[in-house]
MDTraj code that builds the backbone (N, CA, C; nanometers):
import mdtraj as md
import numpy as np

residues = "MET LEU ASN THR PHE CYS LYS LEU LEU ILE ALA PHE VAL ILE GLY ALA SER LEU TYR GLY CYS ALA SER GLU MET GLU LYS PRO ALA VAL VAL GLU ALA PRO PRO PRO PRO THR GLU THR VAL GLN THR PRO SER ARG SER SER SER ASP LEU LEU LYS ILE MET ASP LEU GLU ARG GLN LEU ALA ARG GLU GLN ARG GLN CYS VAL ALA ASP LYS ARG ARG LEU ASP LEU SER LEU LYS GLU SER GLN LYS GLN SER GLU GLU LEU GLN LYS LYS LEU ASP ASP LEU GLN ASN LYS LEU ASP GLY LEU LEU ASN ILE ASP ARG GLU LEU ARG SER ARG GLY ARG ASN ARG".split()
xyz = np.array([
    [-5.8127, -2.6124, -7.2849],
    [-5.8034, -2.5051, -7.3819],
    [-5.7460, -2.3791, -7.3169],
    [-5.7994, -2.3416, -7.1996],
    [-5.7501, -2.2244, -7.1284],
    [-5.6060, -2.2450, -7.0862],
    [-5.5726, -2.3680, -7.0466],
    [-5.4366, -2.3992, -7.0055],
    [-5.3407, -2.3813, -7.1233],
    [-5.3796, -2.4246, -7.2419],
    [-5.2952, -2.4113, -7.3607],
    [-5.2778, -2.2639, -7.3963],
    [-5.3850, -2.1897, -7.3839],
    [-5.3787, -2.0465, -7.4125],
    [-5.2821, -1.9759, -7.3179],
    [-5.2864, -2.0099, -7.1906],
    [-5.1964, -1.9488, -7.0919],
    [-5.0516, -1.9824, -7.1241],
    [-5.0266, -2.1096, -7.1626],
    [-4.8890, -2.1498, -7.1954],
    [-4.8389, -2.0720, -7.3179],
    [-4.9250, -2.0571, -7.4189],
    [-4.8854, -1.9821, -7.5373],
    [-4.8598, -1.8353, -7.5049],
    [-4.9419, -1.7786, -7.4184],
    [-4.9250, -1.6395, -7.3788],
    [-4.7938, -1.6203, -7.3036],
    [-4.7630, -1.7108, -7.2136],
    [-4.6377, -1.7018, -7.1373],
    [-4.5180, -1.7168, -7.2309],
    [-4.5262, -1.8120, -7.3258],
    [-4.4167, -1.8317, -7.4200],
    [-4.3975, -1.7063, -7.5059],
    [-4.5074, -1.6449, -7.5467],
    [-4.4987, -1.5236, -7.6267],
    [-4.4336, -1.4102, -7.5482],
    [-4.4719, -1.3928, -7.4234],
    [-4.4161, -1.2855, -7.3403],
    [-4.2669, -1.3071, -7.3202],
    [-4.2276, -1.4314, -7.2934],
    [-4.0854, -1.4602, -7.2726],
    [-4.0075, -1.4354, -7.4021],
    [-4.0623, -1.4806, -7.5147],
    [-3.9951, -1.4602, -7.6431],
    [-3.9810, -1.3130, -7.6764],
    [-4.0869, -1.2366, -7.6521],
    [-4.0820, -1.0935, -7.6817],
    [-3.9805, -1.0226, -7.5942],
    [-3.9733, -1.0592, -7.4681],
    [-3.8762, -0.9937, -7.3794],
    [-3.7336, -1.0311, -7.4177],
    [-3.7115, -1.1567, -7.4548],
    [-3.5771, -1.1966, -7.4984],
    [-3.5398, -1.1251, -7.6279],
    [-3.6357, -1.1120, -7.7189],
    [-3.6080, -1.0414, -7.8431],
    [-3.5740, -0.8951, -7.8148],
    [-3.6455, -0.8339, -7.7208],
    [-3.6189, -0.6948, -7.6852],
    [-3.4807, -0.6781, -7.6253],
    [-3.4413, -0.7702, -7.5398],
    [-3.3076, -0.7624, -7.4801],
    [-3.2004, -0.7822, -7.5855],
    [-3.2220, -0.8776, -7.6756],
    [-3.1217, -0.9068, -7.7772],
    [-3.1078, -0.7908, -7.8748],
    [-3.2180, -0.7281, -7.9085],
    [-3.2095, -0.6190, -8.0047],
    [-3.1406, -0.4976, -7.9442],
    [-3.1516, -0.4775, -7.8142],
    [-3.0826, -0.3659, -7.7509],
    [-2.9330, -0.3916, -7.7436],
    [-2.8944, -0.5149, -7.7293],
    [-2.7519, -0.5470, -7.7215],
    [-2.6834, -0.5310, -7.8559],
    [-2.7536, -0.5556, -7.9642],
    [-2.6940, -0.5543, -8.0954],
    [-2.6773, -0.4147, -8.1530],
    [-2.7348, -0.3153, -8.0910],
    [-2.7247, -0.1813, -8.1455],
    [-2.5805, -0.1329, -8.1358],
    [-2.5237, -0.0904, -8.2463],
    [-2.3871, -0.0395, -8.2406],
    [-2.3863, 0.0979, -8.1757],
    [-2.2756, 0.1258, -8.1123],
    [-2.2612, 0.2558, -8.0486],
    [-2.2518, 0.3623, -8.1571],
    [-2.3271, 0.4682, -8.1387],
    [-2.3285, 0.5759, -8.2363],
    [-2.2144, 0.6702, -8.2049],
    [-2.1254, 0.6833, -8.3007],
    [-2.0117, 0.7732, -8.2837],
    [-2.0253, 0.8811, -8.3887],
    [-2.0352, 1.0020, -8.3430],
    [-2.0490, 1.1121, -8.4355],
    [-1.9126, 1.1546, -8.4850],
    [-1.9037, 1.1688, -8.6141],
    [-1.7776, 1.2110, -8.6737],
    [-1.7612, 1.3605, -8.6514],
    [-1.6401, 1.4010, -8.6235],
    [-1.6181, 1.5443, -8.6055],
    [-1.6378, 1.6144, -8.7388],
    [-1.6854, 1.7365, -8.7342],
    [-1.7072, 1.8085, -8.8597],
    [-1.5746, 1.8277, -8.9336],
    [-1.5784, 1.8248, -9.0647],
    [-1.4545, 1.8412, -9.1405],
    [-1.3999, 1.9816, -9.1206],
    [-1.2695, 1.9907, -9.1224],
    [-1.2114, 2.1242, -9.1033],
    [-1.2498, 2.2142, -9.2198],
    [-1.2821, 2.3357, -9.1871],
    [-1.3221, 2.4302, -9.2913],
    [-1.2035, 2.5173, -9.3279],
    [-1.1888, 2.5323, -9.4555],
    [-1.0826, 2.6192, -9.5026],
    [-1.1447, 2.7499, -9.5473],
    [-1.0809, 2.8547, -9.5177],
    [-1.1341, 2.9839, -9.5601],
    [-1.0886, 3.0099, -9.7027],
    [-1.1876, 3.0229, -9.7881],
    [-1.1585, 3.0498, -9.9284],
    [-1.1925, 3.1952, -9.9542],
    [-1.0987, 3.2640, -10.0016],
    [-1.1222, 3.4042, -10.0297],
    [-1.1688, 3.4178, -10.1742],
    [-1.2851, 3.4793, -10.1887],
    [-1.3350, 3.5024, -10.3229],
    [-1.2836, 3.6362, -10.3705],
    [-1.2405, 3.6388, -10.4925],
    [-1.1905, 3.7677, -10.5422],
    [-1.3056, 3.8663, -10.5518],
    [-1.2792, 3.9870, -10.5167],
    [-1.3853, 4.0877, -10.5229],
    [-1.4190, 4.1135, -10.6693],
    [-1.5462, 4.1333, -10.6930],
    [-1.5919, 4.1507, -10.8294],
    [-1.5753, 4.2948, -10.8729],
    [-1.5475, 4.3084, -10.9979],
    [-1.5304, 4.4438, -11.0509],
    [-1.6679, 4.5055, -11.0740],
    [-1.6696, 4.6339, -11.0934],
    [-1.7966, 4.7032, -11.1115],
    [-1.8633, 4.6609, -11.2421],
    [-1.7864, 4.6283, -11.3444],
    [-1.8472, 4.5837, -11.4701],
    [-1.9156, 4.4479, -11.4504],
    [-1.8540, 4.3617, -11.3687],
    [-1.9185, 4.2332, -11.3389],
    [-2.0485, 4.2545, -11.2623],
    [-2.0456, 4.3449, -11.1656],
    [-2.1661, 4.3738, -11.0880],
    [-2.2761, 4.4306, -11.1761],
    [-2.2400, 4.5193, -11.2689],
    [-2.3393, 4.5752, -11.3605],
    [-2.3978, 4.4656, -11.4491],
    [-2.3114, 4.3764, -11.4957],
    [-2.3596, 4.2675, -11.5807],
    [-2.4521, 4.1745, -11.5022],
    [-2.4170, 4.1461, -11.3768],
    [-2.5014, 4.0620, -11.2913],
    [-2.6367, 4.1270, -11.2708],
    [-2.6375, 4.2577, -11.2421],
    [-2.7632, 4.3285, -11.2209],
    [-2.8480, 4.3271, -11.3486],
    [-2.7838, 4.3446, -11.4627],
    [-2.8563, 4.3424, -11.5885],
    [-2.9164, 4.2043, -11.6135],
    [-2.8399, 4.0999, -11.5863],
    [-2.8897, 3.9640, -11.6046],
    [-3.0046, 3.9335, -11.5084],
    [-2.9956, 3.9861, -11.3857],
    [-3.1049, 3.9668, -11.2901],
    [-3.2319, 4.0350, -11.3384],
    [-3.2189, 4.1555, -11.3956],
    [-3.3351, 4.2253, -11.4500],
    [-3.3946, 4.1471, -11.5667],
    [-3.3082, 4.0958, -11.6540],
    [-3.3573, 4.0154, -11.7667],
    [-3.4302, 3.8911, -11.7164],
    [-3.3744, 3.8276, -11.6148],
    [-3.4367, 3.7076, -11.5580],
    [-3.5734, 3.7416, -11.5002],
    [-3.5824, 3.8507, -11.4268],
    [-3.7104, 3.8917, -11.3678],
    [-3.8122, 3.9210, -11.4780],
    [-3.7687, 3.9878, -11.5843],
    [-3.8581, 4.0195, -11.6961],
    [-3.9077, 3.8901, -11.7620],
    [-3.8164, 3.7973, -11.7853],
    [-3.8543, 3.6701, -11.8477],
    [-3.9495, 3.5908, -11.7576],
    [-3.9254, 3.5950, -11.6270],
    [-4.0144, 3.5243, -11.5348],
    [-4.1538, 3.5845, -11.5367],
    [-4.1629, 3.7175, -11.5392],
    [-4.2935, 3.7824, -11.5478],
    [-4.3638, 3.7447, -11.6774],
    [-4.2879, 3.7414, -11.7870],
    [-4.3448, 3.7045, -11.9156],
    [-4.3958, 3.5602, -11.9124],
    [-4.3192, 3.4713, -11.8493],
    [-4.3607, 3.3310, -11.8393],
    [-4.4877, 3.3165, -11.7563],
    [-4.4959, 3.3911, -11.6488],
    [-4.6157, 3.3850, -11.5645],
    [-4.7365, 3.4356, -11.6419],
    [-4.7186, 3.5454, -11.7170],
    [-4.8295, 3.6001, -11.7970],
    [-4.8707, 3.4997, -11.9051],
    [-4.7733, 3.4377, -11.9701],
    [-4.8040, 3.3359, -12.0716],
    [-4.8770, 3.2175, -12.0102],
    [-4.8336, 3.1763, -11.8935],
    [-4.8972, 3.0632, -11.8259],
    [-5.0427, 3.0957, -11.7945],
    [-5.0686, 3.2162, -11.7426],
    [-5.2059, 3.2564, -11.7134],
    [-5.2912, 3.2564, -11.8399],
    [-5.2350, 3.3133, -11.9465],
    [-5.3083, 3.3203, -12.0728],
    [-5.3387, 3.1803, -12.1254],
    [-5.2408, 3.0908, -12.1187],
    [-5.2621, 2.9541, -12.1663],
    [-5.3605, 2.8780, -12.0778],
    [-5.3560, 2.9027, -11.9472],
    [-5.4518, 2.8383, -11.8570],
    [-5.5947, 2.8815, -11.8896],
    [-5.6134, 3.0111, -11.9123],
    [-5.7466, 3.0612, -11.9484],
    [-5.7921, 3.0025, -12.0810],
    [-5.7007, 2.9948, -12.1757],
    [-5.7339, 2.9373, -12.3053],
    [-5.7719, 2.7898, -12.2919],
    [-5.6989, 2.7180, -12.2097],
    [-5.7289, 2.5766, -12.1870],
    [-5.8662, 2.5591, -12.1231],
    [-5.8968, 2.6408, -12.0223],
    [-6.0274, 2.6321, -11.9570],
    [-6.1394, 2.6613, -12.0559],
    [-6.1195, 2.7620, -12.1395],
    [-6.2205, 2.7965, -12.2397],
    [-6.2380, 2.6822, -12.3396],
    [-6.1283, 2.6227, -12.3811],
    [-6.1364, 2.5100, -12.4746],
    [-6.2069, 2.3909, -12.4110],
    [-6.1794, 2.3652, -12.2847],
    [-6.2463, 2.2549, -12.2155],
    [-6.3961, 2.2813, -12.2050],
    [-6.4318, 2.4076, -12.1768],
    [-6.5729, 2.4431, -12.1670],
    [-6.6427, 2.4239, -12.3017],
    [-6.5791, 2.4693, -12.4081],
    [-6.6364, 2.4515, -12.5415],
    [-6.6475, 2.3035, -12.5770],
    [-6.5470, 2.2277, -12.5404],
    [-6.5483, 2.0842, -12.5681],
    [-6.6641, 2.0158, -12.4952],
    [-6.6872, 2.0545, -12.3698],
    [-6.7985, 1.9967, -12.2939],
    [-6.9330, 2.0335, -12.3576],
    [-6.9457, 2.1595, -12.4017],
    [-7.0701, 2.2022, -12.4663],
    [-7.0926, 2.1256, -12.5958],
    [-6.9870, 2.1095, -12.6751],
    [-6.9999, 2.0346, -12.7999],
    [-7.0328, 1.8878, -12.7734],
    [-6.9757, 1.8327, -12.6675],
    [-7.0050, 1.6932, -12.6328],
    [-7.1520, 1.6785, -12.5941],
    [-7.2069, 1.7773, -12.5210],
    [-7.3490, 1.7745, -12.4862],
    [-7.4352, 1.7787, -12.6117],
    [-7.3998, 1.8683, -12.7054],
    [-7.4763, 1.8782, -12.8292],
    [-7.4678, 1.7480, -12.9078],
    [-7.3503, 1.6899, -12.9116],
    [-7.3319, 1.5633, -12.9820],
    [-7.4162, 1.4535, -12.9186],
    [-7.4164, 1.4474, -12.7865],
    [-7.4978, 1.3471, -12.7168],
    [-7.6464, 1.3677, -12.7458],
    [-7.6922, 1.4943, -12.7440],
    [-7.8330, 1.5231, -12.7749],
    [-7.8675, 1.4804, -12.9170],
    [-7.7812, 1.5133, -13.0125],
    [-7.8068, 1.4741, -13.1514],
    [-7.8071, 1.3219, -13.1669],
    [-7.7166, 1.2544, -13.0952],
    [-7.7131, 1.1079, -13.1016],
    [-7.8419, 1.0495, -13.0463],
    [-7.8913, 1.1060, -12.9356],
    [-8.0179, 1.0584, -12.8787],
    [-8.1338, 1.0813, -12.9751],
    [-8.1350, 1.1975, -13.0403],
    [-8.2417, 1.2252, -13.1373],
    [-8.2339, 1.1291, -13.2555],
    [-8.1123, 1.1044, -13.3032],
    [-8.0952, 1.0111, -13.4132],
    [-8.1392, 0.8709, -13.3744],
    [-8.1035, 0.8287, -13.2532],
    [-8.1475, 0.6969, -13.2050],
    [-8.2999, 0.6902, -13.1986],
    [-8.3613, 0.7979, -13.1518],
    [-8.5075, 0.8028, -13.1454],
    [-8.5696, 0.7923, -13.2834],
    [-8.5148, 0.8663, -13.3801],
    [-8.5662, 0.8603, -13.5170],
    [-8.5482, 0.7207, -13.5767],
    [-8.4355, 0.6591, -13.5488],
    [-8.4128, 0.5231, -13.5988],
    [-8.5118, 0.4243, -13.5377],
    [-8.5422, 0.4423, -13.4105],
    [-8.6420, 0.3563, -13.3451],
    [-8.7803, 0.3747, -13.4089],
    [-8.8157, 0.5018, -13.4347],
    [-8.9444, 0.5293, -13.4992],
    [-8.9471, 0.4653, -13.6370],
    [-8.8383, 0.4782, -13.7126],
    [-8.8300, 0.4195, -13.8456],
    [-8.8460, 0.2669, -13.8395],
    [-8.7808, 0.2037, -13.7438],
    [-8.7928, 0.0582, -13.7289],
    [-8.9360, 0.0176, -13.6962],
    [-8.9982, 0.0939, -13.6060],
    [-9.1372, 0.0625, -13.5696],
    [-9.2300, 0.0767, -13.6902],
    [-9.2117, 0.1851, -13.7662],
    [-9.2970, 0.2059, -13.8842],
    [-9.2761, 0.0951, -13.9882],
    [-9.1543, 0.0527, -14.0061],
    [-9.1259, -0.0539, -14.1031],
    [-9.1835, -0.1874, -14.0546],
    [-9.1720, -0.2121, -13.9224],
    [-9.2249, -0.3389, -13.8717],
    [-9.3772, -0.3389, -13.8772],
    [-9.4440, -0.2244, -13.8612],
    [-9.5906, -0.2163, -13.8734],
    [-9.6331, -0.2445, -14.0166],
    [-9.5541, -0.1933, -14.1114],
    [-9.5867, -0.2125, -14.2514],
    [-9.5777, -0.3598, -14.2896],
    [-9.4911, -0.4349, -14.2312],
    [-9.4760, -0.5764, -14.2608],
    [-9.5872, -0.6573, -14.1962],
    [-9.6300, -0.6120, -14.0806],
    [-9.7334, -0.6859, -14.0059],
    [-9.8706, -0.6693, -14.0694],
    [-9.8947, -0.5706, -14.1501],
    [-10.0267, -0.5460, -14.2081],
    [-10.0556, -0.6317, -14.3240],
])
top = md.Topology()
chain = top.add_chain()
for i, resn in enumerate(residues, 1):
    res = top.add_residue(resn, chain, resSeq=i)
    for name in ("N", "CA", "C"):
        top.add_atom(name, md.element.get_by_symbol(name[0]), res)
traj = md.Trajectory(xyz[None], top)
């Protein structure tokens, strides 16, 4: 048994080393491509009316973003409040269901006593 184990271990070591050598040979040489030539593109200078319009649009965007954040906060608070109310109503519903089940059990017991007499 020990002899078989040693033979298997030796075969495994030889196989692993051969696999390691073979995998290193198969790796292709990595050749980095030169970066593409960059062309200088001249952007036309913007007129002052364009700059004013850009600034106005940026202000509008900032205002809309603030409004969205405020709306999100308000809706989050509303959602939390609704979830809290829903949980409270579910508790009340569960309590009422338990009371109703109890009353039904009492009713069944009273009816079964009446039959047994």
